[in-house]
N, C-alpha and C positions, 0 to 999 in steps of 0.2 A: 434732305428729308427732315421735317421737323420731329423732335423727340422731346418729351418732358421728363427729365430726370429729377429736377429739383424745383420746388415752388417756394415762394415767399408769401406768407399771409400776414397782412398788416392789421393788427387789432386782435387781441387774445381774449375777447369777451366770449359770451355764450356762442355766437356764430363763428367767429374767427377760429377759436380753439377747436371746435368740432369740425370745421372745414379742414384744418390742418390734420386733424386725426383721421378724417376719411381719405385724404390723399395718402397718409401713412398706411391705411388699410389696403390701399392699392399698390403698396410697395414704392411709393414716391417719397423722397426725402422732402421735409418741409422746414423752412426757417420761419418761426413764429415770433413776431416783433410787437412790442407794446411800449407804453410809456415807462420812464423811470419814475417810480412812486416816491414822493417826498418822504424822508424819514426812514426809508428802507435801506438797510445796508447792502442787500443783494439788488443790483441794478436790473437784473432780469426777473425780479420777483413777479411782476404782473403776468409775464408770459409763462413762467413756471406754474403759477396758480392756475392759469387756463388749462395747461396740460394736465395738472392734477385733477381739476374739476371734470375734464373729459374722461379721465380714468375712473373716477368715483361715481360718475353719473349712472343712474339706474333707469333704463338699460344703458350700458357703457357706450362711449363714443368710439372706442377702439375695438377691433375684432379680438385682439389679444393684448395683454399688458406689454408684451415684447414689441408690439408695433409702436409704442410711445417712444422707443429709442430712435425712431426715424424722425422725430420732431425735435428741432434744436431751438431752445429759447434764446431770445436776444431782446434788444431794446432800440428805440428809435434814435437814440443819441449816439450809440457806439457802433451800430451794426448796419447802417444804411449802405455802406460801401459793399456789403456782401450781396446786395441785390444784383450786382453785375454778374454773379455766377448762377442766377436763377433763370429758368426758362419761362416761368410764368409768375407774375406778381398779382395777388388777389388782395384787394382792399376791403376790409370789413370793420371799419371804424364807425363811430356813431352816425346817425342819420341827420347830419348837419352839413349843408352844402359847403360852407366856408372851410370846415375842418377837412372834409374830403379833398377839396381843391388844394389846400395847403399840403396835405400828404402827397398828392399826385405831383405837385410842382417839385417836391423833393425826389420822388421816384424818377421823374424825367431826367434829373441830373445824374442819377446813379445806375439806372437800369442798363441791361444789355440791349443793344439796338434792335435785336430780333425778338425780344421777350414778348410774350402775350401779356396784355395788361387788362385786368377786369375788375369791376366793381361788384360787390355783393349788395348794393343798395336795394332797399325794399321798394323803392319807387321814385327816387329823385331822377329827373330827366338826365340822361347821359349827355345830351347836348349842352346842358348847364354845367355839368361837372367838367367836360372836356373843352369848354369855350376858351379860346385864346391859346390853346396848346398847338404845337407844330403839327403839320400833316403827318410826319413820321410817327408821332405819338398816337394820333387819332386813327391811323390805319390799323394799329395793333390793339386798339381799345374797344372793349364791349362790356356788356353786363352779363354776369353769371349769378343769378339769384337763386341760392340754395335755400332750403326750408329747414326749420329746426324740428327735430334733430337730423342733421344731414345724413347720418349713417342709415336712418330708417325711412325718412320721407323720400319717396321715389322721384318727385318732381324737381327739375331745375329749369328755370326760365333762362334762355339765352337771348340777349337783347343786343343786336347790332346797332352801332351808331350810324349816322349818315355817311361817314367816311371809312367805316370798318372794311378791311380787306375781306372779300368773300372766302378766301382761303383760310383765314383765321376763324371765321364763323364755322366753316365746315369742320376744321380740325377740332375746335373746342367742342362742338356738338358731338362729334364721333368719340372723342376722349371721354366726355361725360357719360356717354351711352356705354361704351365698351369697357372702359377701365373703371369708372366710378359706379356703374350699374344704374344710371339715372334714366328717367323718362324725360327727354328733352322736348321742350315746347319753345319754338321761336316766337318772339314777341316784338311788337313795334315799340318804339321809345315814347310811350305815352305815360301819363302820371299813374304810378303804382302798377304799371304793366297789366297783367291779366288777373292773376290769382289774388293779389292784394287789393285790386280794385273791386273785385267781387266780395272778398272777405271783409273789406272795410265797410261796405254798405250792409252786409249781413250783421257784422258786429255792432255797428252803430245803431241798427234797427232793433237789435236785442236790447241794447242799453235803453233806447227810447221806450220800448214796450215794457221793460222792467220798471222804469220810473213811472210811466203813465199808469200801469196796472198795479203798482204797489207791491211787486214781487220781490222776494228776498233773493240774495245771490244764490243760495242753494236751490230755490225753486226755478230760477232762470236756467241754471245748469241742468236740472232734472228735465226741463221741457225742451232743451236744445242739444241733448246728447243722443244716446242710442235710441231714445224714443222716436226720434225723426231720422234715424239712419246715420247720425254723426258719431264720432268717437267719444270715449268717456270724458275726454278733456272738455267737451261741450263748448261753452263760450267764455265764461269767466275764468275757469281753470286754464283754458288755452292761453288767455292773456298772461296768466302767471308763468306759463312756459315760455311764451315769446319774450316776456319782460315788459312790465307796465310802462316803463319809460320809453321803450322802443315803440310800443303801440301808440302812445300819445304823439311822439314825433312823426310816425307814419301818417296818422290821421291829420295832424296839422299841416304837414307838407302837402298832403292831398288837397286839403281845403284851400290852401294858398295857390295851388296849381290849376284849379278849375273854377275861375271866377264866373263863368257863364253857365255852369252846370246847374240844372234845376234841383238836384238833390244836395247841393253844396252844404247847406246849413246842417244836414244830418250828420256830416262827418266831424263836426266840432266835438271833441270829447266832453262829456258831462263834467261839471265842476267837481264832483266828488272823485272822479277819476284823475283829474289834473292835480287835485290836492294830494292824493295818494302817491 
């Protein structure tokens, strides 16, 4: 019978550190790995910074400060061998296909044969991430797209690949529901899945309307927040929460993935956003 006692989260940025925190909230030990930063004496500094950010976040990423003790910081150079002791490996590195594939090739060499393998990609096709990997890898590989901040946002998209074992899909869906308290939506492996496909069109339309109508940032947020039934984060403040760099990568990845889409040009970020 499958049991998840320990997970590894690869990438200690905004999403990775908060995903690790939420597994800790559920009583699951998490190994949080990131790069060794040049010039830093502490080789685990990036992962430790992620844990500290999750603790200091308002509202916090952990249920209690004590839960942070379940997250162990490490780094990609010294600690990959520890993946063999993890029941689930979650990749949450930057939205770059080559970087994700390079990480997964390393995981394939270090993982436990039965480990669940999932990517937190915001919309890169799983088929492209897993292309060329052995069948034993692809049977255990799927998408688990959490939303920021993972502790508070109810949705998680579960995306099976073409070769994902149905038992893995069912187990991950049940775990996210019962242990992590998520509302699980099964998605097909299409560009940006469901929520980000809709959100990307909405956000891009807000940018276009703001530019065409000469609205300020403050005016755009005033018009696209509680006034129309959306949260206070509205549109531009939401991008600040997501991370402007992530938003641009997600938009460009979608643009590249849908060459025949009638709305394709809408998804290109405006010049001022790219410059920022």
